[in-house]
N, C-alpha and C positions, 0 to 999 in steps of 0.2 A: 226062281219065280214061276208061278203057274202060267201055262200057255194061254194065249188070248182065246177068249170064247165069244161067240156071238149067238144071242138067243133073244127071242121075242117073248116077253112076259105078257100074258093075256090081260088086257085092260078090263075095267069094270063095264058092266053091260048097260048101265043106266045113262050113259052119255051118248048123245046122238052122233058125235063125230067119230065114234069107235067103229072100226071095221066089223062087219058081221062075222058070226062064228064060221070058222072054216076058211076065212080069207087069208089068215096067216098061221104060222106054226105057233100054236097057243100053249101056254102053261097056266098054272093057277096063279091068280093074283096074290102076291106075297102079303102076308100079315106081319105086323111088327112083332118081333121076338128078340129077346136079349141075345140069343146065340147068333142070329142072322144079322141083326142090326145094332150090334154093340157099338160100332163105329159112329152111329148116329145118336144113340142113347147117351153115351158118355158126354159129348159136347152139349147135347140138349139139356142135361142136368146142369152143366155149368152156365149155359145161357139163361136158364130159368132161375138159377140160384142167386147169382150176384146182381147187384143193382148200383153201378157207379153213378153217383149224382152229387154235385156240389152246388147247393142252392145259392150260395153267396156269389157265384160267378154269373148268375142270371143268364144262363146259356141262351144266346139270342136265337140260334138256329132251331132250337127246340121250343122255346117258350113262345116265339111269335106264332108258331103253328097252333100251339095249345090255346093261346088266347083267342084265335079265330074259332077253334072248336067250341070254346065257351060262348063266344058271340053268336054262333049259329044256333045254339040251344037256348041261351038266355035272352038274347036280343032279336033273334031271327034275322040276322043281318050278316053281311060279309065284313063289315067294318069293325075294327077293334079299338076305336078311340075310347069307348066307355070302359072296356076291359083294361086298357092301359091306365085309366084313372083309378080303377078299383084295385088292380093287382100290381101296379108299378110298371115303370118303363122297362123296355127291353130294346135290343138292337135288331138288325135285319128287317127293318121296316120300309115300306113304301108310303109316301105321303103325297097325296094329290091336292094341290091348291087350285081352287076353282074360282074363276071370275064369272059373275052372272050379269045378264042384262036386266033392265028394269022389269021386264016381263017375267023374270025368274029363270029364263033359259040359260044354260051354260054356254058361255062364249069362248072360254079359253081354259086350258089346264096346263099346269106347270109342276115340276117337282118343287116341294115346299122350300128347299134351300135356294132355288132360283127365284122363287117369288119374293123371298126376303120379306121386307116390311111393306111391300106394295099394298096400299089399301084396297085395290081392286080385287085382290085375292083374299077374301075374308073367310072362305070356307077351307077347312083342312080335313081330309079323309084319310085315315090310316088303315093299312092292310099289311099282311106279311109280304115280304119281297119274294117269297119262295113259291114254287109250284104248289097247287092247292090240295093234291090228293091226300096227303097224310092228315091235314087239318080236317078234311071232310070225313076221313075214315075214323078219326078219334072222336068225332062229335057224338055218335051213338054210344060210345063207351062212356063219355062224360054224362050223357043223358041218363044212362042206367045208374051210374054212380050217384048222381044227384037224386034220382028217384029213391034209391035204396038208403043212402046215407044223409042226404040233405046237403050240408056244406061240404064241398070237396076241396081238400087241401091241394096245394101245388105238388107236394110229394106223392100223394095218392094218385092224382091224375097222371103224373109223369110215369109212375110205376105201371099202371094198368094200360095206358096208351102205348108204352113200349111193348108190354106183354102182348097185347092184341094186334098191334099194327106192324111190329118189327120182329119181335123174338119168335113168335109162332110161325109167321111166314118164312123166317130164316131156317127154322127147323124143317119146314116143308121143302125148302130148297135143298137141304142136305139129302132128303129122300130122293129128289129128282137127280141130283148129282150122283148119288150112289147107284141108282138104277142105270143111269147113262153109262157110267164107267164100268159097271159090271158087264154090260153088253159089249163094250168096246175093248176092254182088256181082260181082267179076271176078277174074281170075287175078292181075293186077298189084296190085290192092288187097289180095287175100289175101296175096300176098308181103309187102307193106308192113306190114299189120297183124299178121301172124304174127311178123315180125321185131321189131316194136315190142313186142309182148307178151312175146316170149322174152327180150329183152335190155333192155327199158325199163321193166319193172314188177317187182313183188315175186315174180313167177314165177321170175325169175333168182335172186334172193336166197335163196328157200326151196327151190329145186332144189339148192342147195349146203349144206343143213343136213339132218341126220337128225331132222327134226321133221315133224309131220303136216299142216302147213298146205297145202303144195303137193300132197301126196298126196290131201288132201281135194278140192282143186281138180281134180286129175286124175280122181278117181272121180265127182265131181258132174257134171263136163262130159261124161264118158263116158256117164253115165246120161242126160243131156240128148241127147247125140248119138244114142243108141239110140232115144229117144222121137221125135226129129226124123226119123230114117230111117223109123220106123214110120208117122209122120204122112204121109210122102211115098209110102207104099206100097212101099218098097224092102226091107222085111223082112216076114216073115210074123208073124202075131199072137203066136206064141210068143216073139218078141223082147221082149215086155213082161216076161216072166220074167227075161230078162237085165237089163233096166233095173231091176227090183226087186232083183235080186242086187247090182248095183252100188250101189243106194241103201243097202242094208244095210251094205255094206263102207264106205261113206262115213261112217256113224255109228261103225262099229268103228274107223275111223282117227282120228276127232276127234268128240267128243260134240257140239260145236256144229255139226257137219255137218248135223244135223237141220234147221237153218235153211234150208239149200238144198233140202231135200226137200219142204218145204211148197209153194213155188211150182212145183217140178218135178212133184209129184204132181198139182197142179191142171192144169198144162200137159198132162201125159200123159192125164188123164181127159177134158179138154175137147177135145183134138185127136184122140182115138181114133175111128177110122171105125166106121160101123155103127150110129149112133144110140145109144139108151139101152142096148140089148142089147150092142152093141159096147163101150160104155164099161164096162159091168158085167164083161164078159169080160176086158177089158184090166186093170181094177183087180184082179180075182181072180188073174190070172196074175202081175201085179206083186207082189201079196201073197205068192204062193207062192214067187216068187224072193227076196223079202225075208226069208222065214222062216228059212232056214238060217243066214245071218250073224247075224240077230237072236237066234236061240236059242243060237248059239255065244257071242255077247256076254253073254247072260244067264247062261250056264253059267260063264263066266269070273268074272262078278260074284259068283255064288253061291259059287264055290270060294275066291275071294279075300276077299270081304266079307260072306259068309253071307246075301246077299239078291240076287235076280236084277236088281233095279233100283238097287242101291247102287253108286255109282261111287267111284273113289279119292278124289275131292274131299271126300267125306264124312269121310274119315279122314286128312286132311292132317297131315303130321308137323310142319309149321311153323305154330304157332298164329297168327302174324301174317297168314298167307294165308287162314285159314279164313273171316274176315269177308267176303272178296271173293266167296265162293261160296255164302254163305247168303242165303236169301230169293229171291223171284222164281222164275224158271225158269232153271236152270243158272247162277244168279247174275245173271241179267239182270233189272234192275228198271226203274223209270221213267227215261226219258231225261233226260240233263243236258246243257245247252248247252256246258259246259266240255269234257266228254268228246267231244262231236260235233266241236267246232272243233279240238281237239287231234288227233283221229284223222284229220281230213281236211286241216287247214291248218297244223298245228304245224311250225315250222322244224326240229324234231328228227326227226319221223317222220310227218308228215302225208302221206296218200295222194296228194293233188294237189300237194303240195310236192315230193315226190320223183319223181312221174310226172305232170307237168303236162299231158301229152298226153291223159290220161284226162278232163280237163275238156271235151275236144272231143266226148265221147260225150253230154254232158248236153243240148245243144240238140235232138238227135233224140228224147230221152226225154221232154222237158218242153215240146215245141212244141205248143200247143193247137190249131193249125191242122191238125195231122196226127193228131188224136185218133182219128177214125173210120177213117183209113187205116192205123193202126198194126197191124202184123202180130202174130201170137201170140208170135213170138220177141221182139219189142220189148216187149210186155206182160210177158213173163217177165223180161226184163232190168230193166224198171222195178220189178217186184215184188222182185227180188233186191236191187236197190240200196236200196229203201226198207226192206226187212227187215234188211239188214246195217247200214244207217245207224242203225236203231233199236237193234240189238244193240250196236254200238260206242258208242252214246250211253248205253245203259242198263247197261253193264258198267263195272267199275272200271278207269279209264284207267291208274292207277298199277300195275296188275298185269301190264302188258305186258312189263316187264323189259328186259333187254339184248337189243334186237331191232332189226332193220332195218325201218323202217316199221311200219305197223299190221298186225301179222302175222295177226291173225284175219280180216282183210279179203281175204286172198289168194284164197280160193275165189270171191269176188265178181268178180274181174277178168276171167276169161274171158267172163263174161256181159255185159261192157261193150264187147266187141270189135265186135259187129255194129253198134250205133249209132255207134261210132267210125268204122268203115269207111264207113257210109252218109254221115256228115258229110263225110269226106274225099272221097267221090264227088261230093258236092254242090258242092265247090270248082270242079269243071269245068262247073257249070251257072250261067251268069251271071244275076244278078238283074235286069239291065236291058240296054239296048241296048249293043252292043259299041262301044268307042272305037278299035278297031283290031284287026288280026289277032292271033291268039294269046292272046286273053283280055282281059277288062276290067281296069281298075286295081283294082277290088274283088277280083278273083281274084288279082292279083299280091300285094296286101297279105295277103289271107286265106291264100294258099298259103305266103307267106313266114313268117307267124306260125305256121302249122301245122308247117312244116319246122323252125322254131326250137324249138318245144315238143317235137317229136319228138327232135331232136338233144340237147336239154337232158335229156330223160328218159333217153335211152340213156347219156349221159355220167355223169349223176348216179347212176343205178343201178349202172353199172360200178364207179365209185369206191367207193360204199357197200358193194357186194358183195365187193370185194377185201379189205375188213376184215370185214364181216358180223357183228360182235359190237359193237353200238353201245350203250354204257352210257346208261341214262336219267338219269345225272348231268348230261349235257350239255344246253345250250340249243339248240345248232346242231351236230348230229353231223357233217354234211358238211364244214363249213368249220373246225370246231374240232378234228376228229379225223381223219376219213377222208382228206380231201385232203392235209393235211400229212404223214400217214403214207405215202401213196402217192408223193408228190413226193420224199420222202426215201428211197425205195427199199424200203419195207416192203410187200412183195407176197406173196401167198399161195403155199402149196405148189402144185406143178404136176408134170406127168409128168417134166419135165426137172429140176426141183429135187429131186424124190425120187430121181432118178438121180445126183445129185451136182453139178448145175450151179447156181451161186449166183444169187441175184437181184441186180439187176433183169433180168439176161439171160434167166433161165429163164422169166420171165413175159411176155416180149416177144411171142411168137406169139399168145397170147390177146388181148393189148391191141391188136395190129395187126388181128386179125380183127374185134374189136369196133369199131374205128375204120372199117374197111371197111363194116361194117354201118351205121354212122352215115351215111357218104357215100352208100350205096345208098338209104337211106330218104329222104334229102334229095333225091336225084336223082329218085326216083319221084314225089315230091310236086310238084316243079316241072316235070317233063317235059311235061305238057300245055300249058304256056305256050310262046309263040313264043321262039326263041333270044334276041331282043333284050329280052324281058321277064323272062328268067330271071335276069339280073344284078340288076335291081331287087328281084326276089323273094329272091335270096340276101342282098342288103343288108338287107332287112326281117328275114330270119331271123337275121342277125347282130345286128341291133339288139334283136330279141326275146330272144335268148340273153343278150346283155350286160345288158339291163334287168332280166330276172328274176334272173339270177345275182347281179348287183350288189345288188339288193334283199335276196335271200336271205343273201348274205354280210354285209350290214350289220346283221343281227340278232345281237346279242351278249348275253352274260349280264349281269345287273345286277351292280353293283360287289361286293355281298356274296357273290356266287357265283364270282367270278373265280378266287380262290385254290383253291377246291374243284375246279373244273373243270380248272384247270391240273394239279393233282395227279392227277386221273383220266386226263388225256392222258399224263402221265409214266408212270403205271402201265401203260397200254396199250402204250406204247413199250417198256417193260421186258419185258412178257410176250409180245410179238409174235414169232412164229416162222413161217417162217425169217427170220433177220436178214440185212440186205443185206450182200453181199460176204463172207458167212461160209458155211461148209459147212452145209447144212441137215441135220436128222435124217433118217435113213433110214426107210423105211416099216416095217420089221420091228423097229426099235430100240425099247427100252422107255424 
């Protein structure tokens, strides 16, 4: 592997938080090029090309937000009751039942399920139960579509809302990740780890849904990136206001984004230059930046739920979900071993089950020999991991619903990339005397295992994301549902399919690019080995893939669940669109 490099790329001159010329060792601002940024352009093509969406499922997490986008433009209101009447019912709603005095003043508010049939509570006001940022961000997109096309179908609005609010920001995140890793490790490792992150983790899955998990990851990492540049002296101190603004948007995108802000705040305060006075100034500027989105969020809560701190989860319309959000902080209570194991190791959606390459980040985070040498960035990564592990263990595992992987852990993943890159770099550092040119046999085995885990992560994530709506009915979503569907030609919408080309032909470009990415990652891992030792490393990688995949595939449901899970698979087959060898629905069709 290449040796670690540290360099400061010169930032653009039109941003006021950038340090003046001569303040840092500057270079030219990099331009996007195929040769330099191929590890970003390959996944960007896949992100932009495919469009997994199953209208029959009435995806509640996505549609409740888009109904509010429509309401903001069509009705100039936050309420979505009229949109529900016109476009159909969805889930993930808040419903506020209001009792009024004779004067018309609101006397009391209750969740609609609790109000029941009480005649005092005659008014019902519906809102999404989610944080509002994505709904507001998609409103201008809907407005433009309506102006240009008139009637906007659900399929078209979902397509362009994902493109503008999730996919393009996710591609921007890849640029930030690549630049960060290039400065911290090396260019080749930055290419490798960026590609692994983009196509081998939940970043891929949730870049393809109009939900807030990847948006939260984008905003949280962008906040960190600003703090990191400030620590290096590449931005002026006013950049702390930018970091604070991004922190506020993180919570406005997803309430649980506040989990990321706790270690980010500590990192920013402790790494601020200038001693105690510098820290105070940094914290003050960050608070000023945080204030506008925080006040806007409080104003939204006041308008919708009559209190600046009341969220939609207080008024959930489904009584069965209310218990998951009661008690603790944001519904987070004492950790449970069952929830921890299922979130990280479950055959259905465990983080390390679907992306086993992330296991390679753990040795760098938990190596006691490197405790004193651990950088501030590694301490931040460790704090993020422990905090999100506590969250996923203390929250109701059953509430994660029809989801690819443990969706709430999506913002954690970018912060595991540095320890992952450092572990992969260590593969080029032999632990003992060499037994021959081109690396020791330990390096051959370690590189082969790493290459196998990377390939398996990319292939598993690709297959799961091509379906991307995995029912919690299943015991093993990959081998019971996603892989059989893909092998039978059930592949998602794409630019070609929306133009009328049937699957599987329409999906071939994205699949081929993803397979090229797999080959590129494997090549980068084994390239430091001598040519004669690359073949054994590939053999080890093949054995690793076969062993892990065979073990995963062997996990089957108990006998009493077989019939139920078979029915769930048949249901998904029935509702999947576009269907293989059949003309798909057009983008603007209803």
